[in-house]
All heavy atoms as TSV, in Angstrom:
chain	resi	resn	atom	element	x	y	z
A	1	MET	N	N	-17.665	4.500	-2.763
A	1	MET	CA	C	-16.949	4.056	-1.609
A	1	MET	C	C	-15.493	4.458	-1.784
A	1	MET	O	O	-14.902	4.240	-2.836
A	1	MET	CB	C	-17.069	2.546	-1.464
A	1	MET	CG	C	-16.150	1.970	-0.416
A	1	MET	SD	S	-16.364	0.215	-0.183
A	1	MET	CE	C	-17.896	0.232	0.696
A	2	THR	N	N	-14.929	5.057	-0.752
A	2	THR	CA	C	-13.522	5.446	-0.771
A	2	THR	C	C	-12.712	4.432	0.025
A	2	THR	O	O	-13.079	4.063	1.137
A	2	THR	CB	C	-13.336	6.844	-0.173
A	2	THR	OG1	O	-14.093	7.778	-0.963
A	2	THR	CG2	C	-11.882	7.256	-0.182
A	3	VAL	N	N	-11.615	3.978	-0.569
A	3	VAL	CA	C	-10.717	3.012	0.047
A	3	VAL	C	C	-9.364	3.684	0.216
A	3	VAL	O	O	-8.860	4.318	-0.716
A	3	VAL	CB	C	-10.593	1.751	-0.841
A	3	VAL	CG1	C	-9.572	0.781	-0.278
A	3	VAL	CG2	C	-11.942	1.087	-1.012
A	4	SER	N	N	-8.790	3.555	1.407
A	4	SER	CA	C	-7.477	4.140	1.693
A	4	SER	C	C	-6.438	3.037	1.800
A	4	SER	O	O	-6.690	1.980	2.380
A	4	SER	CB	C	-7.514	4.927	3.000
A	4	SER	OG	O	-8.431	5.986	2.910
A	5	VAL	N	N	-5.242	3.312	1.255
A	5	VAL	CA	C	-4.132	2.372	1.290
A	5	VAL	C	C	-2.952	3.097	1.926
A	5	VAL	O	O	-2.577	4.188	1.484
A	5	VAL	CB	C	-3.755	1.889	-0.128
A	5	VAL	CG1	C	-2.634	0.869	-0.074
A	5	VAL	CG2	C	-4.971	1.339	-0.856
A	6	SER	N	N	-2.358	2.502	2.974
A	6	SER	CA	C	-1.251	3.175	3.662
A	6	SER	C	C	-0.290	2.173	4.290
A	6	SER	O	O	-0.658	1.020	4.553
A	6	SER	CB	C	-1.796	4.107	4.746
A	6	SER	OG	O	-2.510	3.364	5.713
A	7	ARG	N	N	0.942	2.635	4.513
A	7	ARG	CA	C	1.913	1.838	5.267
A	7	ARG	C	C	1.617	2.069	6.733
A	7	ARG	O	O	1.562	3.209	7.187
A	7	ARG	CB	C	3.351	2.275	4.956
A	7	ARG	CG	C	4.393	1.403	5.670
A	7	ARG	CD	C	5.803	1.946	5.526
A	7	ARG	NE	N	5.968	3.237	6.159
A	7	ARG	CZ	C	6.140	3.426	7.480
A	7	ARG	NH1	N	6.163	2.408	8.299
A	7	ARG	NH2	N	6.276	4.627	7.957
A	8	THR	N	N	1.424	0.998	7.484
A	8	THR	CA	C	1.071	1.144	8.891
A	8	THR	C	C	2.210	0.786	9.835
A	8	THR	O	O	2.181	1.186	10.997
A	8	THR	CB	C	-0.160	0.294	9.241
A	8	THR	OG1	O	0.095	-1.065	8.901
A	8	THR	CG2	C	-1.390	0.799	8.504
A	9	SER	N	N	3.192	0.035	9.357
A	9	SER	CA	C	4.339	-0.317	10.193
A	9	SER	C	C	5.438	-0.886	9.314
A	9	SER	O	O	5.237	-1.137	8.133
A	9	SER	CB	C	3.931	-1.338	11.267
A	9	SER	OG	O	3.532	-2.553	10.672
A	10	GLY	N	N	6.594	-1.068	9.931
A	10	GLY	CA	C	7.710	-1.673	9.210
A	10	GLY	C	C	8.653	-0.639	8.651
A	10	GLY	O	O	8.696	0.510	9.097
A	11	ASP	N	N	9.416	-1.045	7.657
A	11	ASP	CA	C	10.474	-0.242	7.063
A	11	ASP	C	C	9.906	1.054	6.478
A	11	ASP	O	O	9.070	1.018	5.576
A	11	ASP	CB	C	11.165	-1.058	5.976
A	11	ASP	CG	C	12.445	-0.436	5.464
A	11	ASP	OD1	O	12.614	0.793	5.572
A	11	ASP	OD2	O	13.285	-1.187	4.944
A	12	ALA	N	N	10.385	2.188	6.979
A	12	ALA	CA	C	9.909	3.496	6.508
A	12	ALA	C	C	10.345	3.799	5.078
A	12	ALA	O	O	9.827	4.724	4.456
A	12	ALA	CB	C	10.392	4.597	7.446
A	13	ASP	N	N	11.300	3.011	4.538
A	13	ASP	CA	C	11.724	3.199	3.144
A	13	ASP	C	C	10.646	2.748	2.163
A	13	ASP	O	O	10.656	3.132	1.005
A	13	ASP	CB	C	13.007	2.406	2.859
A	13	ASP	CG	C	14.198	2.920	3.640
A	13	ASP	OD1	O	14.218	4.111	4.001
A	13	ASP	OD2	O	15.117	2.124	3.904
A	14	VAL	N	N	9.732	1.910	2.607
A	14	VAL	CA	C	8.644	1.416	1.758
A	14	VAL	C	C	7.442	2.351	1.930
A	14	VAL	O	O	6.993	2.595	3.040
A	14	VAL	CB	C	8.253	-0.025	2.129
A	14	VAL	CG1	C	7.096	-0.506	1.269
A	14	VAL	CG2	C	9.445	-0.961	1.998
A	15	THR	N	N	6.956	2.890	0.814
A	15	THR	CA	C	5.845	3.840	0.867
A	15	THR	C	C	4.798	3.508	-0.203
A	15	THR	O	O	5.091	2.814	-1.174
A	15	THR	CB	C	6.323	5.286	0.639
A	15	THR	OG1	O	6.936	5.371	-0.661
A	15	THR	CG2	C	7.316	5.723	1.706
A	16	VAL	N	N	3.607	4.037	-0.004
A	16	VAL	CA	C	2.577	3.985	-1.038
A	16	VAL	C	C	2.781	5.246	-1.878
A	16	VAL	O	O	2.493	6.349	-1.434
A	16	VAL	CB	C	1.160	3.945	-0.432
A	16	VAL	CG1	C	0.104	3.927	-1.540
A	16	VAL	CG2	C	1.005	2.738	0.481
A	17	SER	N	N	3.312	5.079	-3.079
A	17	SER	CA	C	3.638	6.247	-3.903
A	17	SER	C	C	2.529	6.615	-4.885
A	17	SER	O	O	2.570	7.672	-5.499
A	17	SER	CB	C	4.955	6.017	-4.652
A	17	SER	OG	O	4.832	4.927	-5.540
A	18	GLY	N	N	1.549	5.756	-5.029
A	18	GLY	CA	C	0.419	6.051	-5.906
A	18	GLY	C	C	-0.773	5.189	-5.544
A	18	GLY	O	O	-0.606	4.040	-5.139
A	19	GLY	N	N	-1.952	5.743	-5.625
A	19	GLY	CA	C	-3.161	4.984	-5.340
A	19	GLY	C	C	-3.484	4.886	-3.864
A	19	GLY	O	O	-4.128	3.933	-3.433
A	20	SER	N	N	-3.075	5.879	-3.085
A	20	SER	CA	C	-3.355	5.828	-1.645
A	20	SER	C	C	-4.841	6.066	-1.347
A	20	SER	O	O	-5.321	5.683	-0.278
A	20	SER	CB	C	-2.497	6.837	-0.886
A	20	SER	OG	O	-2.773	8.151	-1.317
A	21	THR	N	N	-5.552	6.670	-2.279
A	21	THR	CA	C	-7.004	6.842	-2.154
A	21	THR	C	C	-7.659	6.345	-3.436
A	21	THR	O	O	-7.358	6.842	-4.521
A	21	THR	CB	C	-7.372	8.321	-1.913
A	21	THR	OG1	O	-6.721	8.784	-0.735
A	21	THR	CG2	C	-8.870	8.499	-1.762
A	22	LEU	N	N	-8.524	5.371	-3.295
A	22	LEU	CA	C	-9.228	4.798	-4.434
A	22	LEU	C	C	-10.716	5.054	-4.252
A	22	LEU	O	O	-11.236	4.925	-3.139
A	22	LEU	CB	C	-8.979	3.297	-4.522
A	22	LEU	CG	C	-7.522	2.841	-4.500
A	22	LEU	CD1	C	-7.451	1.325	-4.407
A	22	LEU	CD2	C	-6.779	3.347	-5.717
A	23	VAL	N	N	-11.405	5.400	-5.328
A	23	VAL	CA	C	-12.847	5.656	-5.258
A	23	VAL	C	C	-13.551	4.664	-6.179
A	23	VAL	O	O	-13.274	4.616	-7.378
A	23	VAL	CB	C	-13.184	7.111	-5.650
A	23	VAL	CG1	C	-14.689	7.330	-5.617
A	23	VAL	CG2	C	-12.475	8.091	-4.728
A	24	PHE	N	N	-14.444	3.885	-5.577
A	24	PHE	CA	C	-15.247	2.926	-6.327
A	24	PHE	C	C	-16.690	3.424	-6.372
A	24	PHE	O	O	-17.229	3.846	-5.352
A	24	PHE	CB	C	-15.177	1.545	-5.676
A	24	PHE	CG	C	-13.811	0.915	-5.771
A	24	PHE	CD1	C	-12.872	1.110	-4.777
A	24	PHE	CD2	C	-13.471	0.140	-6.862
A	24	PHE	CE1	C	-11.606	0.536	-4.865
A	24	PHE	CE2	C	-12.210	-0.439	-6.968
A	24	PHE	CZ	C	-11.280	-0.241	-5.958
A	25	THR	N	N	-17.275	3.381	-7.548
A	25	THR	CA	C	-18.640	3.853	-7.765
A	25	THR	C	C	-19.456	2.718	-8.395
A	25	THR	O	O	-18.887	1.688	-8.786
A	25	THR	CB	C	-18.642	5.064	-8.718
A	25	THR	OG1	O	-18.231	4.604	-10.030
A	25	THR	CG2	C	-17.719	6.171	-8.234
A	26	PRO	N	N	-20.772	2.908	-8.543
A	26	PRO	CA	C	-21.562	1.880	-9.245
A	26	PRO	C	C	-21.068	1.649	-10.671
A	26	PRO	O	O	-21.229	0.559	-11.218
A	26	PRO	CB	C	-22.975	2.458	-9.231
A	26	PRO	CG	C	-23.020	3.305	-8.006
A	26	PRO	CD	C	-21.641	3.935	-7.941
A	27	ALA	N	N	-20.428	2.634	-11.270
A	27	ALA	CA	C	-19.955	2.502	-12.648
A	27	ALA	C	C	-18.594	1.803	-12.756
A	27	ALA	O	O	-18.273	1.248	-13.802
A	27	ALA	CB	C	-19.867	3.881	-13.303
A	28	ASN	N	N	-17.777	1.829	-11.673
A	28	ASN	CA	C	-16.435	1.259	-11.794
A	28	ASN	C	C	-16.094	0.246	-10.700
A	28	ASN	O	O	-14.935	-0.105	-10.524
A	28	ASN	CB	C	-15.374	2.365	-11.812
A	28	ASN	CG	C	-15.129	2.965	-10.443
A	28	ASN	OD1	O	-15.826	2.690	-9.471
A	28	ASN	ND2	N	-14.122	3.812	-10.359
A	29	TRP	N	N	-17.071	-0.240	-9.973
A	29	TRP	CA	C	-16.815	-1.134	-8.843
A	29	TRP	C	C	-16.051	-2.392	-9.238
A	29	TRP	O	O	-15.331	-2.964	-8.448
A	29	TRP	CB	C	-18.124	-1.533	-8.154
A	29	TRP	CG	C	-19.005	-2.381	-9.031
A	29	TRP	CD1	C	-19.969	-1.933	-9.894
A	29	TRP	CD2	C	-18.979	-3.793	-9.150
A	29	TRP	NE1	N	-20.553	-2.987	-10.545
A	29	TRP	CE2	C	-19.957	-4.161	-10.102
A	29	TRP	CE3	C	-18.226	-4.804	-8.556
A	29	TRP	CZ2	C	-20.193	-5.470	-10.474
A	29	TRP	CZ3	C	-18.471	-6.124	-8.923
A	29	TRP	CH2	C	-19.452	-6.439	-9.870
A	30	ASN	N	N	-16.176	-2.821	-10.492
A	30	ASN	CA	C	-15.540	-4.059	-10.934
A	30	ASN	C	C	-14.294	-3.829	-11.793
A	30	ASN	O	O	-13.791	-4.763	-12.405
A	30	ASN	CB	C	-16.551	-4.918	-11.695
A	30	ASN	CG	C	-17.049	-4.237	-12.959
A	30	ASN	OD1	O	-16.918	-3.022	-13.121
A	30	ASN	ND2	N	-17.638	-5.003	-13.839
A	31	VAL	N	N	-13.797	-2.605	-11.823
A	31	VAL	CA	C	-12.611	-2.272	-12.601
A	31	VAL	C	C	-11.413	-2.176	-11.649
A	31	VAL	O	O	-11.459	-1.418	-10.674
A	31	VAL	CB	C	-12.802	-0.928	-13.350
A	31	VAL	CG1	C	-11.553	-0.559	-14.121
A	31	VAL	CG2	C	-14.011	-1.006	-14.270
A	32	PRO	N	N	-10.336	-2.940	-11.901
A	32	PRO	CA	C	-9.173	-2.864	-11.015
A	32	PRO	C	C	-8.595	-1.449	-10.972
A	32	PRO	O	O	-8.592	-0.732	-11.986
A	32	PRO	CB	C	-8.165	-3.817	-11.654
A	32	PRO	CG	C	-8.992	-4.746	-12.488
A	32	PRO	CD	C	-10.148	-3.909	-12.967
A	33	GLN	N	N	-8.123	-1.054	-9.802
A	33	GLN	CA	C	-7.445	0.226	-9.645
A	33	GLN	C	C	-6.034	-0.050	-9.130
A	33	GLN	O	O	-5.825	-0.950	-8.314
A	33	GLN	CB	C	-8.218	1.134	-8.693
A	33	GLN	CG	C	-9.568	1.526	-9.265
A	33	GLN	CD	C	-10.233	2.637	-8.495
A	33	GLN	OE1	O	-9.587	3.547	-8.017
A	33	GLN	NE2	N	-11.548	2.558	-8.368
A	34	GLN	N	N	-5.095	0.717	-9.595
A	34	GLN	CA	C	-3.686	0.455	-9.320
A	34	GLN	C	C	-3.203	1.136	-8.048
A	34	GLN	O	O	-3.514	2.293	-7.798
A	34	GLN	CB	C	-2.835	0.930	-10.500
A	34	GLN	CG	C	-1.372	0.626	-10.343
A	34	GLN	CD	C	-0.615	0.864	-11.618
A	34	GLN	OE1	O	-1.070	0.483	-12.701
A	34	GLN	NE2	N	0.536	1.489	-11.510
A	35	VAL	N	N	-2.417	0.404	-7.276
A	35	VAL	CA	C	-1.698	0.933	-6.128
A	35	VAL	C	C	-0.217	0.695	-6.408
A	35	VAL	O	O	0.174	-0.401	-6.802
A	35	VAL	CB	C	-2.112	0.228	-4.818
A	35	VAL	CG1	C	-1.233	0.670	-3.660
A	35	VAL	CG2	C	-3.583	0.482	-4.526
A	36	THR	N	N	0.600	1.735	-6.229
A	36	THR	CA	C	2.031	1.624	-6.478
A	36	THR	C	C	2.798	1.791	-5.179
A	36	THR	O	O	2.565	2.750	-4.440
A	36	THR	CB	C	2.492	2.701	-7.492
A	36	THR	OG1	O	1.713	2.576	-8.678
A	36	THR	CG2	C	3.960	2.547	-7.821
A	37	LEU	N	N	3.696	0.850	-4.917
A	37	LEU	CA	C	4.576	0.932	-3.763
A	37	LEU	C	C	5.973	1.285	-4.244
A	37	LEU	O	O	6.373	0.905	-5.353
A	37	LEU	CB	C	4.620	-0.401	-3.012
A	37	LEU	CG	C	3.282	-0.956	-2.538
A	37	LEU	CD1	C	3.498	-2.277	-1.812
A	37	LEU	CD2	C	2.577	0.038	-1.630
A	38	ALA	N	N	6.715	2.007	-3.415
A	38	ALA	CA	C	8.086	2.380	-3.755
A	38	ALA	C	C	8.977	2.063	-2.565
A	38	ALA	O	O	8.533	2.062	-1.417
A	38	ALA	CB	C	8.164	3.868	-4.087
A	39	ALA	N	N	10.248	1.817	-2.846
A	39	ALA	CA	C	11.236	1.589	-1.797
A	39	ALA	C	C	12.401	2.523	-2.063
A	39	ALA	O	O	13.038	2.450	-3.120
A	39	ALA	CB	C	11.690	0.142	-1.791
A	40	ALA	N	N	12.674	3.408	-1.120
A	40	ALA	CA	C	13.767	4.373	-1.275
A	40	ALA	C	C	15.103	3.672	-1.100
A	40	ALA	O	O	15.225	2.692	-0.359
A	40	ALA	CB	C	13.624	5.479	-0.242
A	41	HIS	N	N	16.100	4.177	-1.793
A	41	HIS	CA	C	17.458	3.658	-1.642
A	41	HIS	C	C	17.952	3.987	-0.236
A	41	HIS	O	O	17.732	5.091	0.262
A	41	HIS	CB	C	18.384	4.287	-2.700
A	41	HIS	CG	C	19.766	3.720	-2.648
A	41	HIS	ND1	N	20.057	2.479	-3.142
A	41	HIS	CD2	C	20.904	4.220	-2.137
A	41	HIS	CE1	C	21.346	2.238	-2.943
A	41	HIS	NE2	N	21.871	3.281	-2.342
A	42	ASP	N	N	18.581	3.026	0.399
A	42	ASP	CA	C	19.130	3.273	1.726
A	42	ASP	C	C	20.556	2.731	1.805
A	42	ASP	O	O	21.046	2.091	0.883
A	42	ASP	CB	C	18.248	2.677	2.826
A	42	ASP	CG	C	18.009	1.187	2.660
A	42	ASP	OD1	O	18.755	0.519	1.909
A	42	ASP	OD2	O	17.087	0.670	3.286
A	43	ALA	N	N	21.231	2.999	2.913
A	43	ALA	CA	C	22.645	2.668	3.057
A	43	ALA	C	C	22.896	1.193	3.365
A	43	ALA	O	O	23.990	0.693	3.122
A	43	ALA	CB	C	23.262	3.531	4.156
A	44	ASP	N	N	21.902	0.488	3.893
A	44	ASP	CA	C	22.150	-0.908	4.244
A	44	ASP	C	C	21.914	-1.829	3.052
A	44	ASP	O	O	21.425	-1.410	2.013
A	44	ASP	CB	C	21.302	-1.332	5.445
A	44	ASP	CG	C	19.805	-1.322	5.157
A	44	ASP	OD1	O	19.404	-1.651	4.028
A	44	ASP	OD2	O	19.034	-0.986	6.069
A	45	ALA	N	N	22.273	-3.090	3.213
A	45	ALA	CA	C	22.072	-4.087	2.160
A	45	ALA	C	C	21.067	-5.138	2.619
A	45	ALA	O	O	21.109	-6.283	2.195
A	45	ALA	CB	C	23.401	-4.730	1.784
A	46	VAL	N	N	20.159	-4.727	3.493
A	46	VAL	CA	C	19.172	-5.637	4.066
A	46	VAL	C	C	17.803	-5.360	3.441
A	46	VAL	O	O	17.364	-4.210	3.384
A	46	VAL	CB	C	19.092	-5.438	5.603
A	46	VAL	CG1	C	18.037	-6.343	6.200
A	46	VAL	CG2	C	20.448	-5.678	6.239
A	47	SER	N	N	17.157	-6.408	2.974
A	47	SER	CA	C	15.802	-6.257	2.425
A	47	SER	C	C	14.835	-6.012	3.571
A	47	SER	O	O	14.771	-6.795	4.520
A	47	SER	CB	C	15.392	-7.510	1.651
A	47	SER	OG	O	16.250	-7.694	0.544
A	48	GLY	N	N	14.111	-4.909	3.504
A	48	GLY	CA	C	13.155	-4.565	4.547
A	48	GLY	C	C	11.746	-4.940	4.138
A	48	GLY	O	O	11.479	-5.303	2.991
A	49	SER	N	N	10.828	-4.851	5.089
A	49	SER	CA	C	9.427	-5.116	4.781
A	49	SER	C	C	8.546	-4.140	5.546
A	49	SER	O	O	8.966	-3.567	6.550
A	49	SER	CB	C	9.043	-6.560	5.125
A	49	SER	OG	O	9.162	-6.782	6.511
A	50	ALA	N	N	7.358	-3.951	5.037
A	50	ALA	CA	C	6.401	-3.038	5.663
A	50	ALA	C	C	4.999	-3.623	5.539
A	50	ALA	O	O	4.697	-4.364	4.590
A	50	ALA	CB	C	6.448	-1.664	5.006
A	51	MET	N	N	4.163	-3.282	6.496
A	51	MET	CA	C	2.763	-3.708	6.470
A	51	MET	C	C	1.972	-2.631	5.725
A	51	MET	O	O	2.032	-1.450	6.076
A	51	MET	CB	C	2.228	-3.868	7.888
A	51	MET	CG	C	0.839	-4.424	7.965
A	51	MET	SD	S	0.695	-6.142	7.427
A	51	MET	CE	C	1.752	-6.958	8.601
A	52	ILE	N	N	1.238	-3.039	4.703
A	52	ILE	CA	C	0.384	-2.150	3.922
A	52	ILE	C	C	-1.060	-2.504	4.255
A	52	ILE	O	O	-1.449	-3.672	4.165
A	52	ILE	CB	C	0.638	-2.299	2.402
A	52	ILE	CG1	C	2.119	-2.136	2.075
A	52	ILE	CG2	C	-0.231	-1.333	1.619
A	52	ILE	CD1	C	2.715	-0.793	2.407
A	53	GLN	N	N	-1.838	-1.497	4.639
A	53	GLN	CA	C	-3.213	-1.753	5.062
A	53	GLN	C	C	-4.207	-1.048	4.141
A	53	GLN	O	O	-3.993	0.092	3.740
A	53	GLN	CB	C	-3.418	-1.286	6.498
A	53	GLN	CG	C	-4.750	-1.734	7.078
A	53	GLN	CD	C	-4.828	-1.440	8.555
A	53	GLN	OE1	O	-4.894	-0.286	8.940
A	53	GLN	NE2	N	-4.817	-2.481	9.372
A	54	VAL	N	N	-5.281	-1.752	3.838
A	54	VAL	CA	C	-6.373	-1.230	3.022
A	54	VAL	C	C	-7.587	-1.078	3.938
A	54	VAL	O	O	-7.992	-2.038	4.592
A	54	VAL	CB	C	-6.696	-2.184	1.851
A	54	VAL	CG1	C	-7.836	-1.654	1.017
A	54	VAL	CG2	C	-5.455	-2.425	1.000
A	55	THR	N	N	-8.138	0.143	3.992
A	55	THR	CA	C	-9.268	0.409	4.883
A	55	THR	C	C	-10.370	1.162	4.156
A	55	THR	O	O	-10.127	1.872	3.182
A	55	THR	CB	C	-8.832	1.246	6.104
A	55	THR	OG1	O	-8.303	2.499	5.650
A	55	THR	CG2	C	-7.789	0.532	6.936
A	56	SER	N	N	-11.595	0.988	4.659
A	56	SER	CA	C	-12.746	1.721	4.169
A	56	SER	C	C	-13.792	1.712	5.277
A	56	SER	O	O	-13.962	0.684	5.956
A	56	SER	CB	C	-13.304	1.065	2.906
A	56	SER	OG	O	-14.350	1.846	2.370
A	57	PRO	N	N	-14.471	2.830	5.492
A	57	PRO	CA	C	-15.482	2.875	6.553
A	57	PRO	C	C	-16.516	1.751	6.410
A	57	PRO	O	O	-17.015	1.495	5.316
A	57	PRO	CB	C	-16.138	4.245	6.375
A	57	PRO	CG	C	-15.107	5.069	5.675
A	57	PRO	CD	C	-14.378	4.108	4.777
A	58	GLY	N	N	-16.775	1.067	7.513
A	58	GLY	CA	C	-17.779	0.019	7.520
A	58	GLY	C	C	-17.280	-1.354	7.089
A	58	GLY	O	O	-18.043	-2.313	7.109
A	59	LEU	N	N	-16.017	-1.464	6.702
A	59	LEU	CA	C	-15.463	-2.749	6.269
A	59	LEU	C	C	-14.266	-3.113	7.136
A	59	LEU	O	O	-13.581	-2.235	7.667
A	59	LEU	CB	C	-15.033	-2.681	4.802
A	59	LEU	CG	C	-16.130	-2.394	3.785
A	59	LEU	CD1	C	-15.541	-2.250	2.394
A	59	LEU	CD2	C	-17.179	-3.506	3.804
A	60	ASP	N	N	-13.985	-4.404	7.252
A	60	ASP	CA	C	-12.808	-4.850	7.984
A	60	ASP	C	C	-11.552	-4.459	7.217
A	60	ASP	O	O	-11.496	-4.606	5.989
A	60	ASP	CB	C	-12.817	-6.372	8.165
A	60	ASP	CG	C	-13.928	-6.847	9.085
A	60	ASP	OD1	O	-14.410	-6.043	9.919
A	60	ASP	OD2	O	-14.311	-8.030	8.967
A	61	ALA	N	N	-10.534	-3.970	7.929
A	61	ALA	CA	C	-9.254	-3.630	7.309
A	61	ALA	C	C	-8.557	-4.911	6.855
A	61	ALA	O	O	-8.684	-5.965	7.484
A	61	ALA	CB	C	-8.380	-2.873	8.293
A	62	LYS	N	N	-7.828	-4.818	5.773
A	62	LYS	CA	C	-7.036	-5.933	5.248
A	62	LYS	C	C	-5.588	-5.475	5.149
A	62	LYS	O	O	-5.314	-4.334	4.764
A	62	LYS	CB	C	-7.529	-6.380	3.869
A	62	LYS	CG	C	-8.960	-6.860	3.853
A	62	LYS	CD	C	-9.129	-8.110	4.684
A	62	LYS	CE	C	-10.571	-8.586	4.657
A	62	LYS	NZ	N	-10.804	-9.714	5.520
A	63	SER	N	N	-4.658	-6.367	5.480
A	63	SER	CA	C	-3.238	-6.022	5.456
A	63	SER	C	C	-2.455	-7.020	4.625
A	63	SER	O	O	-2.799	-8.200	4.567
A	63	SER	CB	C	-2.669	-6.012	6.878
A	63	SER	OG	O	-3.305	-5.037	7.662
A	64	VAL	N	N	-1.404	-6.522	3.992
A	64	VAL	CA	C	-0.442	-7.357	3.274
A	64	VAL	C	C	0.957	-6.899	3.658
A	64	VAL	O	O	1.159	-5.745	4.048
A	64	VAL	CB	C	-0.618	-7.292	1.738
A	64	VAL	CG1	C	-1.960	-7.839	1.308
A	64	VAL	CG2	C	-0.419	-5.886	1.232
A	65	THR	N	N	1.914	-7.790	3.554
A	65	THR	CA	C	3.311	-7.440	3.805
A	65	THR	C	C	4.007	-7.247	2.479
A	65	THR	O	O	3.949	-8.115	1.609
A	65	THR	CB	C	4.010	-8.549	4.617
A	65	THR	OG1	O	3.332	-8.705	5.858
A	65	THR	CG2	C	5.464	-8.189	4.881
A	66	ALA	N	N	4.659	-6.099	2.319
A	66	ALA	CA	C	5.444	-5.809	1.131
A	66	ALA	C	C	6.914	-5.915	1.512
A	66	ALA	O	O	7.336	-5.339	2.526
A	66	ALA	CB	C	5.132	-4.413	0.613
A	67	THR	N	N	7.689	-6.644	0.728
A	67	THR	CA	C	9.116	-6.822	0.993
A	67	THR	C	C	9.919	-6.248	-0.147
A	67	THR	O	O	9.670	-6.574	-1.319
A	67	THR	CB	C	9.454	-8.317	1.170
A	67	THR	OG1	O	8.659	-8.843	2.237
A	67	THR	CG2	C	10.918	-8.507	1.497
A	68	GLU	N	N	10.882	-5.377	0.207
A	68	GLU	CA	C	11.764	-4.800	-0.806
A	68	GLU	C	C	12.967	-5.722	-1.010
A	68	GLU	O	O	13.362	-6.442	-0.092
A	68	GLU	CB	C	12.248	-3.420	-0.368
A	68	GLU	CG	C	13.136	-3.462	0.848
A	68	GLU	CD	C	13.632	-2.106	1.305
A	68	GLU	OE1	O	13.435	-1.104	0.610
A	68	GLU	OE2	O	14.244	-2.067	2.379
A	69	VAL	N	N	13.540	-5.684	-2.193
A	69	VAL	CA	C	14.774	-6.410	-2.476
A	69	VAL	C	C	15.866	-5.359	-2.530
A	69	VAL	O	O	15.892	-4.520	-3.432
A	69	VAL	CB	C	14.680	-7.191	-3.798
A	69	VAL	CG1	C	15.991	-7.873	-4.108
A	69	VAL	CG2	C	13.536	-8.190	-3.732
A	70	ASP	N	N	16.739	-5.369	-1.528
A	70	ASP	CA	C	17.785	-4.350	-1.412
A	70	ASP	C	C	18.953	-4.702	-2.330
A	70	ASP	O	O	19.195	-5.864	-2.635
A	70	ASP	CB	C	18.266	-4.254	0.040
A	70	ASP	CG	C	18.639	-2.841	0.417
A	70	ASP	OD1	O	19.195	-2.127	-0.434
A	70	ASP	OD2	O	18.371	-2.450	1.556
A	71	ASP	N	N	19.674	-3.674	-2.751
A	71	ASP	CA	C	20.842	-3.898	-3.606
A	71	ASP	C	C	22.118	-3.965	-2.806
A	71	ASP	O	O	22.185	-3.707	-1.646
A	71	ASP	CB	C	20.969	-2.813	-4.659
A	71	ASP	CG	C	20.988	-1.405	-4.072
A	71	ASP	OD1	O	20.922	-1.263	-2.862
A	71	ASP	OD2	O	21.076	-0.475	-4.873
């Protein structure tokens, strides 16, 4: 089963920098797989947020909100 992870809305500075495609098989279905989010440096001092969605054919999509801490 292939699972896709992507930013669907919100602050464009927040991205999925690793683990945007995860593959689960009968051999690894119970092994955690890593997804890495990144936040690019920007000119403002406001913490932004983005909606991250996990999808796979035949399953309901799940979403989480990721919030960056701006400097």
